[in-house]
C-alpha positions as CSV (number, residue, x, y, z in Angstrom):
1,M,-31.0,17.3,-56.1
2,N,-27.9,16.2,-58.1
3,T,-25.6,13.6,-56.6
4,D,-22.8,16.1,-55.8
5,F,-25.1,18.5,-54.0
6,G,-26.8,15.6,-52.2
7,T,-23.4,14.4,-50.9
8,Y,-22.6,18.0,-49.8
9,I,-25.8,18.1,-47.8
10,K,-25.1,14.8,-46.2
11,E,-21.7,16.2,-45.1
12,L,-23.5,19.2,-43.5
13,V,-25.9,16.9,-41.7
14,K,-23.0,14.8,-40.4
15,K,-21.3,17.9,-39.0
16,F,-24.4,19.0,-37.1
17,R,-25.1,15.5,-35.7
18,E,-21.4,15.3,-34.6
19,N,-22.2,18.4,-32.5
20,G,-25.4,17.0,-31.0
21,I,-27.8,18.8,-33.3
22,S,-30.4,16.9,-35.2
23,A,-31.0,17.8,-38.9
24,E,-34.2,17.0,-40.7
25,E,-33.9,17.4,-44.5
26,K,-36.7,19.0,-46.6
27,S,-36.6,19.5,-50.4
28,L,-36.6,23.0,-51.8
29,Q,-36.7,24.3,-55.4
30,Y,-33.0,24.6,-56.3
31,G,-31.9,23.4,-52.9
32,C,-32.5,21.8,-49.5
33,Q,-33.8,22.9,-46.2
34,L,-32.3,21.6,-42.9
35,V,-34.4,22.0,-39.8
36,L,-31.9,22.0,-36.9
37,A,-32.8,21.2,-33.3
38,K,-31.2,20.6,-30.0
39,G,-33.7,20.3,-27.1
40,I,-36.2,23.1,-27.4
41,D,-33.9,25.2,-29.6
42,K,-34.5,25.3,-33.3
43,A,-33.0,27.0,-36.4
44,V,-33.6,26.6,-40.2
45,L,-30.9,26.5,-42.8
46,S,-31.9,26.8,-46.4
47,V,-29.1,25.7,-48.8
48,Y,-29.4,26.8,-52.4
49,N,-27.4,25.3,-55.3
50,G,-27.3,28.0,-57.9
51,K,-25.2,28.9,-60.9
52,K,-22.9,31.0,-58.7
53,G,-22.4,28.2,-56.2
54,I,-23.8,27.4,-52.8
55,K,-25.8,30.0,-50.9
56,F,-26.9,29.7,-47.2
57,V,-30.0,31.4,-45.8
58,W,-30.5,31.2,-42.0
59,N,-33.7,31.6,-39.9
60,G,-34.3,31.1,-36.2
61,K,-35.9,32.9,-33.3
62,N,-33.1,31.9,-30.9
63,A,-30.2,34.0,-32.1
64,A,-27.6,32.3,-29.8
65,F,-28.6,28.8,-31.1
66,T,-28.6,30.0,-34.7
67,Q,-25.1,31.5,-34.3
68,A,-23.9,28.3,-32.7
69,C,-25.1,26.4,-35.8
70,K,-23.4,28.9,-38.0
71,D,-20.2,28.5,-36.1
72,I,-20.3,24.7,-36.8
73,L,-20.3,25.4,-40.5
74,A,-17.8,28.2,-40.3
75,D,-15.7,26.7,-43.1
76,E,-18.6,26.4,-45.4
77,S,-20.7,29.5,-44.6
78,S,-17.7,31.9,-44.4
79,T,-17.0,30.9,-48.0
80,G,-20.5,31.1,-49.3
81,T,-20.3,32.2,-52.9
82,N,-17.1,34.2,-52.1
83,Y,-14.8,31.3,-52.9
84,C,-12.4,33.5,-54.9
85,L,-10.2,35.7,-52.7
86,L,-8.9,37.7,-55.6
87,K,-12.2,38.8,-57.3
88,D,-12.0,42.4,-56.0
89,L,-8.4,43.1,-57.0
90,P,-7.6,45.5,-59.8
91,G,-7.4,43.8,-63.2
92,F,-8.8,40.5,-62.1
93,N,-10.4,38.8,-65.1
94,G,-11.8,35.7,-63.5
95,I,-9.0,33.4,-64.4
96,W,-6.5,32.5,-61.6
97,A,-4.2,29.8,-60.2
98,G,-3.7,28.7,-56.6
99,S,-1.1,26.5,-55.0
100,D,-0.6,24.6,-51.7
101,E,1.7,21.9,-50.3
102,S,1.4,18.6,-48.3
103,G,3.9,16.7,-46.3
104,K,5.9,19.6,-45.0
105,G,5.3,18.7,-41.3
106,D,5.4,14.9,-41.8
107,F,8.5,13.0,-40.8
108,F,7.6,10.1,-43.1
109,G,6.8,10.6,-46.8
110,P,7.2,13.1,-49.6
111,L,6.9,16.8,-50.0
112,V,4.2,17.6,-52.6
113,V,3.2,20.9,-54.1
114,A,0.2,21.3,-56.4
115,A,-1.4,24.1,-58.3
116,V,-4.8,24.4,-59.8
117,A,-6.1,27.0,-62.4
118,C,-9.7,28.1,-62.4
119,D,-12.1,30.4,-64.1
120,E,-15.5,31.3,-62.7
121,K,-17.3,28.3,-64.2
122,S,-14.8,25.7,-63.1
123,A,-14.5,27.3,-59.6
124,S,-18.3,27.0,-59.2
125,R,-18.1,23.4,-60.3
126,L,-15.3,22.7,-57.8
127,F,-17.3,24.3,-55.0
128,S,-20.4,22.3,-55.8
129,L,-18.3,19.2,-55.5
130,G,-17.6,20.1,-51.9
131,V,-13.9,20.9,-52.5
132,K,-12.3,22.6,-49.5
133,D,-9.0,22.7,-47.6
134,C,-7.7,19.2,-47.2
135,K,-7.2,19.7,-43.5
136,I,-11.0,19.6,-43.0
137,V,-11.6,16.7,-45.5
138,S,-11.1,13.1,-44.7
139,D,-8.3,11.2,-46.5
140,K,-11.0,9.0,-48.0
141,D,-12.8,12.0,-49.5
142,V,-9.5,13.5,-50.7
143,L,-8.8,10.4,-52.8
144,K,-12.4,10.5,-54.2
145,M,-12.1,14.2,-55.1
146,K,-8.8,13.9,-57.0
147,D,-10.2,12.9,-60.4
148,E,-13.2,15.3,-60.1
149,I,-10.8,18.2,-59.5
150,C,-8.6,17.2,-62.4
151,S,-11.8,17.1,-64.6
152,A,-13.3,20.3,-63.4
153,A,-10.2,22.6,-63.3
154,L,-8.7,24.4,-66.3
155,A,-5.3,22.9,-65.5
156,V,-3.5,21.1,-62.7
157,S,0.1,20.5,-61.8
158,V,1.3,18.1,-59.0
159,L,5.0,17.9,-58.2
160,A,6.4,15.5,-55.6
161,L,9.8,14.9,-54.0
162,T,10.1,11.4,-52.6
163,P,12.0,11.2,-49.3
164,K,15.2,10.1,-51.1
165,M,15.0,13.1,-53.6
166,Y,13.9,15.4,-50.8
167,N,16.9,14.6,-48.7
168,Y,19.2,15.1,-51.7
169,R,17.7,18.5,-52.5
170,Y,17.7,19.6,-48.9
171,N,21.4,18.9,-48.5
172,Q,22.1,20.8,-51.7
173,L,20.3,23.8,-50.4
174,K,21.9,23.6,-47.0
175,A,25.3,23.5,-48.6
176,A,24.4,26.7,-50.4
177,G,23.3,28.4,-47.2
178,Q,19.6,28.0,-47.9
179,N,16.7,26.2,-46.1
180,L,13.3,24.5,-46.4
181,N,11.6,27.8,-47.4
182,H,13.8,27.9,-50.6
183,L,12.7,24.4,-51.4
184,L,9.1,25.3,-50.9
185,S,9.5,28.4,-53.0
186,S,10.9,26.5,-56.0
187,G,8.1,24.0,-55.7
188,H,5.3,26.5,-55.6
189,A,6.8,28.5,-58.5
190,A,7.2,25.4,-60.6
191,A,3.7,24.1,-60.0
192,L,2.2,27.5,-60.6
193,T,4.1,28.2,-63.8
194,G,3.1,24.7,-64.9
195,V,-0.6,25.7,-64.9
196,I,-0.2,29.3,-66.0
197,G,1.5,28.0,-69.1
198,K,-1.7,26.0,-69.9
199,C,-4.0,29.0,-69.3
200,P,-2.8,32.1,-71.3
201,G,-5.5,34.3,-69.8
202,C,-4.4,33.6,-66.2
203,G,-3.6,37.0,-64.6
204,Y,-3.2,36.1,-60.9
205,A,-1.5,33.4,-58.9
206,L,-2.4,32.9,-55.2
207,V,-0.2,31.2,-52.7
208,D,-1.0,30.1,-49.1
209,R,1.8,32.1,-47.5
210,F,4.4,30.0,-45.6
211,A,7.1,32.6,-45.1
212,V,7.2,36.4,-45.1
213,H,10.2,36.5,-47.4
214,N,10.6,34.1,-50.4
215,D,11.3,34.4,-54.1
216,I,8.1,32.8,-55.5
217,T,7.1,36.1,-57.3
218,Q,10.6,36.5,-58.8
219,R,10.6,32.9,-60.0
220,I,7.2,33.3,-61.6
221,H,8.0,36.6,-63.2
222,E,11.0,35.1,-64.9
223,K,8.5,33.2,-67.2
224,Y,5.3,35.2,-66.8
225,P,6.1,38.9,-65.8
226,A,2.5,40.0,-66.3
227,V,1.1,37.6,-63.7
228,K,0.3,39.2,-60.4
229,V,1.4,37.0,-57.5
230,V,-0.5,37.3,-54.2
231,Q,0.6,35.5,-51.0
232,M,-1.7,35.5,-47.9
233,P,-2.3,33.5,-44.8
234,K,-5.4,31.2,-44.8
235,A,-5.5,31.3,-48.6
236,E,-7.1,27.9,-48.5
237,A,-10.4,29.7,-48.3
238,D,-9.9,30.3,-52.0
239,I,-11.3,27.4,-54.1
240,A,-8.2,27.1,-56.3
241,V,-5.9,26.9,-53.3
242,A,-8.3,24.5,-51.6
243,A,-8.4,22.3,-54.7
244,A,-4.6,22.4,-54.9
245,S,-4.4,21.3,-51.2
246,V,-6.6,18.3,-52.0
247,L,-4.4,17.2,-55.0
248,A,-1.2,17.6,-53.0
249,R,-2.7,15.6,-50.2
250,A,-3.9,12.8,-52.6
251,E,-0.4,12.5,-54.0
252,F,1.1,12.5,-50.6
253,L,-1.2,9.6,-49.6
254,R,-0.4,7.7,-52.8
255,I,3.3,7.8,-52.2
256,M,2.9,7.0,-48.5
257,A,1.0,3.8,-49.6
258,E,4.0,2.9,-51.8
259,L,6.4,3.5,-49.0
260,E,4.3,1.4,-46.6
261,A,4.4,-1.5,-49.1
262,Q,8.2,-1.2,-49.1
263,A,8.5,-1.0,-45.4
264,G,6.0,-3.8,-44.7
265,I,4.4,-1.8,-41.8
266,P,2.0,1.1,-41.5
267,L,3.8,4.5,-41.5
268,L,2.6,7.2,-39.2
269,K,1.8,10.7,-40.4
270,G,3.0,13.8,-38.6
271,G,6.2,14.2,-36.5
272,S,5.2,12.6,-33.2
273,D,7.3,10.3,-31.0
274,A,5.2,7.5,-32.4
275,A,6.6,8.3,-35.8
276,S,10.1,8.1,-34.4
277,S,9.3,4.7,-32.9
278,C,8.0,3.6,-36.3
279,A,11.3,4.7,-37.9
280,R,13.3,2.7,-35.4
281,I,11.4,-0.5,-36.5
282,I,12.4,0.2,-40.1
283,A,16.0,0.9,-39.1
284,E,16.2,-2.4,-37.2
285,K,14.7,-4.2,-40.2
286,F,16.7,-2.7,-43.0
287,G,19.5,-0.7,-41.4
288,K,19.5,3.0,-40.4
289,E,20.8,4.1,-43.7
290,S,17.6,2.9,-45.3
291,L,15.7,5.6,-43.5
292,A,16.8,8.1,-46.2
293,N,14.2,6.4,-48.5
294,F,11.4,6.8,-46.0
295,V,11.9,10.0,-43.8
296,K,13.0,13.6,-44.0
297,L,16.5,13.3,-42.4
298,H,16.7,16.9,-41.1
299,F,13.7,16.4,-38.7
300,A,14.5,16.2,-35.0
301,N,12.9,12.8,-35.0
302,Y,15.8,11.3,-36.9
303,K,18.3,12.5,-34.2
304,R,16.3,10.5,-31.6
305,I,16.7,7.2,-33.5
């Protein structure tokens, strides 16, 4: 069992145990078997690590318990070897790019958009590394995966707006009658064109849809008119988008660490009242005008300070 696959199995075991299910590991040729048990209920999950990625095979006499175990691994098992959402589309040649963002809902910190280009070989490699949507990966693992993703992918692009630049651009857009969606559109388009330009064979771009109407397709077609742009909800099930989400999150965390060093206090993620309280401390320490370097000023949190 290689190190990456062994780490992946340990993550599965951890998930089961967090849900009160014991998991005994047994070696298989090209994989690992997990004997799952809770009380008198048992199920067996065989996990195979093949050339096309991870494959799950379930066995168990108690259908209800087996299904409960499947539900725990919904994020992994629903993907299986189908980690490319575009593979059945007309003209798909196995080379595509995906994008995602981080920091959109955080009062503190930057807005980051990342894109990753894959072919079937690199996608399989990313999947075997355990890459998935950053929302279901710990920040510690996100930082660990960053370099592995950059090494495995065909191309990557990571673009960040620090709070100071974010506030400047947001005010520009607002003055022009535009909003956050326009800022996101330009970020996704820029990140995607950045990787498409490094992969001449890339025929598709996939975006985790954040708005029904935007101009991402138009922006990409200005440079690459032949690339087909697909936007869909829950696109993070695709390995390229998932990898992009991890890179975006890693850069968000890196910049947050820099901002924490400047502030001299830990900065809270999200947009809770606690984040507002944290901003008040900074305002008292450096003056309210300093918050433009730390927070997104159009958030309702700022009005409460």
